[in-house]
N, C-alpha and C positions, 0 to 999 in steps of 0.2 A: 504494500500500500504506500502511495505517495501522500504524505500528510502535511497539513498546516495546523497551526494552533488557534483554537477559538474560531473567530470569524475570518481569520486569514488576513486581517488588515495590517498586521505589522509589516514594515517595509525594510528592504535591504538595498543598499547602494550596489552598483556594479560597474565594471569597466572590462572591456575586452582585453585579453592578454597583450595584444599588439599595442593597444593604447597605453596600457600600464607600462609596458617596456619602453615606449617612446617617452613617457613622462619620467621614468627613471633616468634616461639619458639626459633629458632637458634639466632635470634636477641636479645631476652631477655637474653638468657643464655650466649652468646658469643661476641656480638658486643661491641666494645669500646664505651663509652659514646659519644654522639654527632654524631654517625655514620649516614650516609644517605644510606638507603637500597632501592633497586628497586626490587619489587616483579614482575619481568617480565620474563616470560618463552619464550614468542614470542615478538620479538622487534617491529614488526609492521605488522598487518594484514590490508589490505585495507578495507576501509569502504564499497566499492562495494561488496567484498567477504562476509563481515558480513551481509549486507542487503540481498544478495542472499541466504545465509544460513537461515536467518530469514524468507524470502519469501518461501523457500522450506518447512520449518517447519510448517508454518502457512497457506500454500497454498495461498499466497498473490502474487499479481503482484509486480514486482520490477522495480523501475524507478528512474531516476535522478531528483533531485530538483535543480533549479538554485540557485546560491549563494544568490541572492537578495530575494529569497523566503524561505530561511532557517528558519527564525523566525516564519513565518506563518505555516510551516509544523511541525517543531520540538519544537516550543515554546522556553522557556528559555534555553533549552539544545542545541539549534542551534549553539550558539557560541562555545561550546565545540566540536560539530560535525564538524565544519569548520576547526578545528586545525589539523595539521599534527603532531601527538604526539608520534612518534617513540621514544623508550627509550632503553637503554642498561642495561644488568644485569652483565656485566663483573666484575665490582668492587665488587658487592655483592657476586658473585660466588667465586671470589678469596679470599675475606675476610672471608667468612663463610663456604666455600666448599658446598654451596647450589647447588643442581642439580635437577631442576624441572623434574618430571616424569609423571605428570598427562596428560590427553588428551589435545590436542590443542583446542583453542576456536572453530574452525570450526568443529572439531570432536565432541565436547561437544554439540554444537548447533544441529548438524546433528543426534545426538543420540536420540533426541526427549524428553529428560527429562524436558526441559523448557516449553513444550507445553501441558503437561497433563492436 
């Protein structure tokens, strides 16, 4: 089963690996010492959308898991999955001129490359 917690409204930021790699290079070459950079192309995809994409890709049922059952289903990752972790890339983009161009997380999951 591909699952999300509660109503699935908690959000996760995402960036394609090629965009993240490009940002690492820009950060090494151009970021002032001590800079905090956010490799975030999408500020928040709901956990339900992520679970649904994984369910489609693996032909699994998708269902909600109650908050109190999070640890039982997800193990030690449950605490992370309960968080609403939306993040912004505005400062990073302004500082380094970084413009993510890779596929979105849902496009990447739907492409099938993770399920081969």
